[in-house]
N, C-alpha and C positions, 0 to 999 in steps of 0.2 A: 695438630696434637696427635699423640700416640697413646696407647693404653697407660693410664696412671696406676700407680701403686700406693698403698696406704700402710702406714706402720701402726703399732698398737696404741699410739697416742692420737691417732687421727691426722697425722701429718702426711702430706702427699708429695710424691716425686713423679716426674714425668719427662718424656722426651718430646720435643716440639721443634717445628721450623719457624723461623722468623720471616717477616716480609722481605728481608734482605737475602732470603734463600739460604740462610745458614741454619744448621741444626745443632741443638744443644740439649743438655740435661739440666733441669731445675729441681730444687728440693726445698721443702719446708723443714727438713730435719734439724736445722740449727735454730728453729723457732720462727723464722720468717722466710718467705720465698726468696731464694737466691740461686744464682747460676753456679753449677758445679763444674761443667765442662762445655766447651764450644768447639765446633768444627773450625779448624785453622788456629786454635789456641795451643799454647804450650802444653805438652804432655809431661807432667812432673817426673823427675827422677830418671830421665832418659838422655840427658846430655844434649838437649836441644831438639828433641823430637816434637813434631807438630801433629795434632790430631787430624786424621782424615775425617770423612763424613761420619757423624755419630749415627751408627746404624742400629744400635742395640738399646733396648729398654733397660733402665737401671733396675737393680734389686735393692730392697730396703730392709734393714733390720728393724726389730721392734723398738730399738732405741733411737731410730732416726738416721743411722749411718747408711750411706749409699755406696754400692759397689757396681761396677760395670766393666765389661770387656769391650775393647775397641782396637782399631788399627790406626797406625800413624802413616803419614805421608813418607814415601821413600825419598831419601835425599837429606833433608835437614837433620843435623845432629848425628850423622853417620847411620841413619836408619836404612836398612836394606830389606829386601823381600824375605830375608831369613830371620829378622828380629823386629818386625813392624807391629806385632800384636802384643797386647798387654791387658792386665786386669788392674784397675785402680779402685781405691776406696778413700773415703774421707773419715774413716773410723778413728784415726789418730787426732782429728781436729783439723787437719789440712789434707788435701788430696794428695795421695802418694801411690806409687807403683807397688803392687804386691807380687806380681810374677810377670815375666816377659818371655816371649818366644825367643829361642836361642839360649835361654838359661839352661844349665844342667838340671835334668829332671831327678828329683829325689827318688832314692830306692832303685836306681838303675846303675849300670856300669858305663857312665859317660854319655848316655842318651840325652838329647836336648828336646825341649818343647818345640814343636813345629806347627802347631795349630790349636791355640787355646780356644775353649768353648766361648761362645758369645754370651752365655748366661751362667755366670758363676753363682754360687750360693754362699751366703755369709750369715753367721749367727751373732747373737748379742754378746757372746763371749770372745768375739774377734777371730773366730775360726772360719776358714774358707774351704770350699770344696769345688772342684772343677774337673771337667773332662778335657783331655788334650790328646792330639796326635803327636807322635814323636817323629823326628826327622829320620827317615829310613837310611840305613848305612852309617849312621853316626853312633858311636858307642856300641851298645849291645842291641840296637834296634834292627829288626828284620821285618819282612812283610807279615810275619806271623805274630808279632808282639808290639805293634806300633800305635796302639790306642790304650789309654789308661785313665784312671780316676785318682786324683790326689786330694788330700785334706790335711788340715792342721792350721797352724798360725803362720803368717808370713815369716819366712826365714827358718821355719821348722816344719816343713811339709813332709807328709808320709805318703808313699805309694799304697793305695788301698786295694786296687785291682788292676790287672793288665792283661791284654790279650796273651794267651799262652799259659797263664797261671792256672793251677788247679782250682776249680770252683768249689769252695767249701760246701759240705753237705751232699756231695755227689759221689758217685763211684768212680772217681778219677776223671770226670769230664773237665775240660779246660775252657776258660773264657775265650771267645773268638768272634 
């Protein structure tokens, strides 16, 4: 067992290993304890991707929805080392992909997500916030602007802050 989390209604979600040496995420968010995702299981909305080892604890909203970041195995479903990370949630009633490495990053000139945070944040309104590296040399990404924070609803994300952007409330200092 790994660190459990608790929602506002007293429902628990957690990551654990089984005696078969598989790792998964379980949640009471739907009312009773059920499996959310399992190492070696199908990664929804990826065209055949398979979850790699479940390495990250889930995040849970006050309403019982679970969100987590994870990697997929390279190979199945055309997954490569450039698109194997993702963030999934069951907030829509079924587990679905919210954002994936290799997707074009909102608010950039063609930059793509290259390293999604392991711990995204999700609220009861269905908004997500996450940190990501961008793939250097793709779009407008350079060594000086390759990390950022995005937030919004899936499909309508906004760039909040990025390396190289002027930091509000400062005398011209930039994030870095």
